[in-house]
C-alpha positions, 0 to 999 in steps of 0.5 A: 469435116463439112460445116453447115451454115449455123456452125459457120455463123457461130465462128468468131475471129480474134481481136488481133489480126496480121494486118493490125500487127503489120500496121503497128510495126510499120508505125513503130519503124516510122517513128524510129526513123523519124527520131534518127533523122531528127537526132542527126539534124540536131547533132549537125546544127549544134556542132555547126557541121552541115555535112558529115563527110 
């Protein structure tokens, strides 16, 4: 089916795109990693062990 110019101009996209979803997932992943690092740092400082070996 071939669409004419008028029909093509009437087509609208959705509000959520794959790029937006990807950005949200990367942001959540970054926050989780930051929380993990912060938790490990707090645990090491409170237990007076600078290295987990």
